[in-house]
N, C-alpha and C positions, 0 to 999 in steps of 0.2 A: 285696161283691166289688170294688167300685170303689176303696174305700179302700186295700186292700192293694196293688193295682196302682199307685195313685198314690204310695204309700210307696216301692214298689220303683223307680219312675221317679225319684222324688226322690233316693233313695239312689244310683241309678246316676249321676245328674247330679252329686251331691256327690262321688262317687268319681272321676268324669272331670274335675271342675273343676280340680284341681291340674295334671293333664296338659295341659289346655287352656291354663292360665296359663303352663305351662312352654313349650309350643309357641309361644304368643304372645310370650313373652320371647325365645325363640330367633330368631323371625322379626324382631323388633325389633332384636335384637343384630346380625343379619345385615345389616339395612338400615343400621345405624349404621356397621358396618365398611365397607360398600360406599361410603357417603358419605365417610368419612375417607380411604379409598384414592383416591377421585375427587379430593378436595381436594388431597391430597399430590401426585397426578399433575399437576394443574394448576400447583401451585407449582413443582415440578421442571421442568415444561415452560417456565414463565416464566423460571426461572433459566438454563435451557439457551439460551433465546432471547437473554437478556442476555449470556451468554458468547459466543455467536456474533457478536452485534453488537459486543462488545468486540474480538474477534479481527479482525473486518472493519475496525474503526476503526484498529487498529494494523497497517495495511498497509505494505509496504515504502516506498511514496512518502512516508509520514508519518514514517518512522524514519531516512531517509537524507538527509544534507546533501551537496550538491555544492560542491566547492571548485575554483577555477580558479587555475592558476599558470603562469608562464612557465618553460619548461625552461631550465636553465643554459646549454645549448648555443645557445639562441636569443637570449641577452642580449648587447647591445652595451655595457651598463653593468656596473658591478661588482655581484656578487650582493648583494642586500639594499638596494642603492641605489634610491631611488624619486624620481620615477616611473621605471618600467622603460623602457628604451630598446631597441627591437627593429627588425629590418629589415622590408621590405614584404611578406614571405611568412611570417608567424609561425605556429608551432604552439603550441597551448595544452594544457597538461597538465591532465587532469581527475582528481580524487580523489573517491571516494565514502566518506563517513564515517558509520559506524553508531553512533548515539547511544543505542542501546537495549541491553537485556540479552538480546536474541534473536539467533540466527544468521540471517543473511539471504543468500539466493542471488539475485544480480543476473544476469539473462540478457543477454549482449551479443549483440544481434541484428543491427542495421543502424544506422549512424550517422545516416542521414537519417530513420529512423523514430523514433529514441530521443532525438535532441537537438533543441532549439529555441533556438539562440543568438540574442541580440539585440546588435547592435554599433552603437555610437554614435560618430560622428566629429565632434569639436567640438560635441557636443550634438545632432547630427542622426542619426536612425536610418538605417542603411545597408540597402539592399535586398539580398536574396540574388541571386546570379547567376540569370538566367532559367531555365537548365537545372536548377538546384538547386530553384528554386521549383516547377517542374513535377514534378520527381522527388518532392518532399515531398508534393505533392498526390496523386500516384499511390500513394505508400507508405501514406498515411492511408486511402485508399480501398480498396486491396487490397495490404497489406504482403507483401513477399517476404522470407522469413527465410533468409538465406544461411548463417548460422553459428549455427543453433539449438542445437547441442550445446555451445557455449562458455558458460562461466559464471564469475562472480567470486563467491567466498564471502567474506562479511563476518562475521567473528566479533564477539561483543559488544564494544562500545566500541573498535572498531578501524577502520582505514582501508585502502583498497586502490585502486590505480591503475586507471582505465578507459582506453579508447582515446582517444588524443589527437584534438583538433580541428585540422584543417588549414584555417585561415581563408582561405587562397588558394583552396581548393576551394569554399568557401561564398560568398566575396565577390569573388574575383579579387585582383589585386595591389593592396595598400593604398596610398593616397596618404599623404604625410607629414601628421601632425597628432596631436592628442590623442584617445585612444580610451577608451571604457568598454565592457566586455563582461560580459554576464550570460548564464546558460544555465539551462534546465530540462531534466530528464532523465526518461525513462520506463524504470523498472527492470524491468518485467514486460511480457510479451506482452499486448496489449489492456488494459494497466493505465493508471493515472492518472499525472500528472506530479508530480515533486517540486516543492517550493517553489523559487522562483528563487534562484540562487546569489548570494552576495555579489559585488559588482561588482569586476572586475579592471581596473585603470587602467594604461595604458601609452602610450608615445609611439612613433610610427613615424618613423624618420629615414632620410634618404638615406645610402647607404653609398658 
C-alpha cells in the first residue's frame, strides 16, 4: 500500500514541477524588470540633475556683458575722438549685451541695488558720496524695489539700453583729471553680479 501512495506522490510532484518552474521564472522575471526600472530611474534622475545644474550655470549674470559709453550729448570732444572729454557732471550710458541664444529678461529694480561702479581718478579709487555709501548698505541689507514691474527684454545676440548712471549722484562734482570707470550689474532680484565691464576712459575738463 505504501508503494502506490509513493508513486502517486511522485507523480503529483512531477506534474507540479513544470508549474513550479514557471512560477519561479515569473518571479525571477519580475525581479529583473524591477531592477531594470530602478536602474533606468536612477539614470534619468542623474540626467535631470545634470540638466538642472546646466540651467543654473547659464544664469543671466553669465550671459550678459555690460558696456559703458558716453552719450553724445555729454561729449565736449568730437564723437569717436579719444580720450573722451566731458564736463564735471557726466552721465554714463549703459548697454546690456546678450551673447547667448536664449531670451533674457532683466529686471530694472533700483540703481543703487543693481550697480557697483568703480571710478578711478589719475589711478586712485574714488569713494562714493557718504549718503550713497549708506544707501547701498541699506539696499543690500533690505532692498526696496520701487520699479518691480519694469523689465528689459534681451533677445538672443542683441543689446538693449539700461538706465544711465549719473556720476554726480554717486561721486559728486568731478574734479578735472583722467578717469577710468568700470561697473558690475545685478540683472535679477537677489541674483549674482555680472562680470566687470570693460573700462571706460575719459577726461574731465573745465568748461
